[in-house]
N, C-alpha and C positions, 0 to 999 in steps of 0.2 A: 434845722435838724430834720433828718429823714425819719419820720415816724415808723415807717415800714421796716427800715433797717434796725431801729431801736427795738421794735417788737420781736424781730427775728433773733436779735442778740439775747433778749430776755428769755425767749423760748429755749435757746441753747444753754444759757447760763443757769436758769432757775433749777432744773433737776439736779445737776451736780452740786450746786451751792447748798440746796436743801439737804441732800444726802450727806455732804461733808459736815455741815453743822450738826445734823442728827447723830451721825456716827461719832463725832467728837464728844458730844455731851453724853451719849449713851456709854462711851468708854469710861468717862469719869464716874458715872453712876454705877456701872457694873463693877469697876475695881473697888469703889467704896463699899458696895454691897458684899463683895467677896472678902473684904477685910472686916466685915461685921457691922457695917453701918447701913441700916434699912431706910434712912431718910429719903433718898432719891426714889427708892421703890415705893415707899408709902405716899410719896408725892406724885406718883404716876409718871415718873421721868425715865424709867427703864423701858423705853418704848422707841420704836422706829417711826412713830408719828411725828413729823417735823413740826406740826402746829404746837406741840407740847414744849418745843425748844426755842422757837423763834423769839428774837428780840427785835421789835419794830425799828428801833434806832440802828441796830446792827445791820438790818436789811437795807435801810435807806443809805447807810454809809457804804455798803457794798455796791449799790446801784450808782452812787455818785463817785466814790473813790476807789472802788474795786477792792476794798478792805472791809471785812465785816466780822461780826461775832454773833453768838447765840446767847440765850438766857442761861446764866450759870446754873448747873445742877446743885441743889442743896446738899451739903456734906457736913456731918457732925463728927469731928475728929475725936470726940470723947469716947466713941465706940471702939476706936483702934487701940490695940495693945500698946503700940508706940505711935502716938499722935503725929509727931514730927515726921517720922519715916512714912507713916500712912498717907499723910497729905502730900508728901513728895511723890509717892507712887501714883496717887490719884491725879496729881497735876501732870505727870508725865504721860498718863494714859491718853489724854486728848490729842496732843500733838503727835504722839506715837501712832494713834489710830489714823490720823490724817496722812502721815507718811506712808503707812501701809496701803491706804486707799489710793494715794497718788501712784505708787508703784504698780498696784493692780490695774489702774486705769491705763498706765503707759504700756503695760504688757498686752492688755486687751486691744488697744488701738493699733499696735504693731501687728497683732494677730489678724485683725480685720483687714489691714492693708495687704498682708502677705497672702491671706486666704479669702479673696473676695467672693464669698458664697452668698452674700446678702445683696438684694437689688439696690442699685445706686441711690434711688430716692429715699431708701431707709439708711443705707450705709453712710451717706454724707452727713446728715444731722446726728447720727449716732456717733460717728467718729469725731464730729465737732464737740459733742458733749463730753466724750472721753478726754479729748485734748484739753478742754476747759476744766475738767475734773482734776487733771494733773496740776494745772496752775492754781486752781482754787484751794486744793488740799495742801499744796506746798505753802501757799500764802497763809492759810490758817495756822499751819504748824509753825512757820517762822514768826508770824506776828504774835502768836500766843506765847512764844518762848522769850519775848522781851521781858526783862525783869522789872516790870512796872505793875504795881497793884492796879486792878485785881487780876491781871493776866496770869496764865499758868506759870510763866517764867518766874514771877515773883514768889509763887508758892514753892517752886523748885529751889529757888535761892534760900527761902526761909527754912526749907528742909535740910539744907547743907550748912547753914550758919550755926554758930553756937547758940544755945537756947536764949540767952539774954539778948544777944544781938538780933536774933530772929524776932523776938517780941517787940523790940524797938522798931525794926523795919516794918513789921506788920501794922504799926500805928499809922503808916503812910497811906494805907488803903483808902481812907475817906477822901484823900486828895488825888488819888490815882487817875480818876476820870478827867479831872481838870488838867492834869499834867499831860494825859494822852491827847486831849483836845489841842493843847498848846503845841505839842510836837507834831500833830497832824497839820495844824494851821501853818506852821513854819516850814513844813516839808521835810523835817528831820527824819521822821519815821520812814518816809518813802526812800530817802537817800540811804538809809541804813539797810532796809530789808529788801528793796527791789533788786539790787545786784545779787543778793543771796538767792532770791526766788528765781531770777532769770538763769543763774548758773545751774541750780538744781533742776529747773524745767528743761534746759538744754541737755543736761546729763541724762535725764530719763527719756526724752523724746528724740534726742540727736542721733 
């Protein structure tokens, strides 16, 4: 393995990855706070400081498999007027934030290419980070939309299901991580989400 190439990749990937994770979790916490839940704010999670949001296992997974996650923002749905609808909105906020960041990154990289006003030694790594940002944010949005607890997609599904069915589905959460590991190991997750990620990435950067 070329250590120098690996380090160069990490330098390019780390800033957009940290920004994507931070923006994702901040969006969850901000929407919860706007709906009346101060839990994330009281826990110091309404911040752009990435260290507050990092999950070591999620970071390792990203380095190895290019699919990662952050430490979930604490949310107490009992503060919401409508807990089921509130959790639905909070869950959608994270992937929604990543989609917006992917679009913004794609616009910026096209602007840099069309208007080369920055020296090449700065332009090249900056453009590389923006291109990586598009992929990373799409990856986080698509991955988190999977309806597997504790991912955001499961909370969206719970918000759409009838209350009794939603409560039964929520009981699967303790087994969600084991299920995710199994799906990772068998390659099923990659087969499901990589075509979607590639399509969206080409759509934004093509």
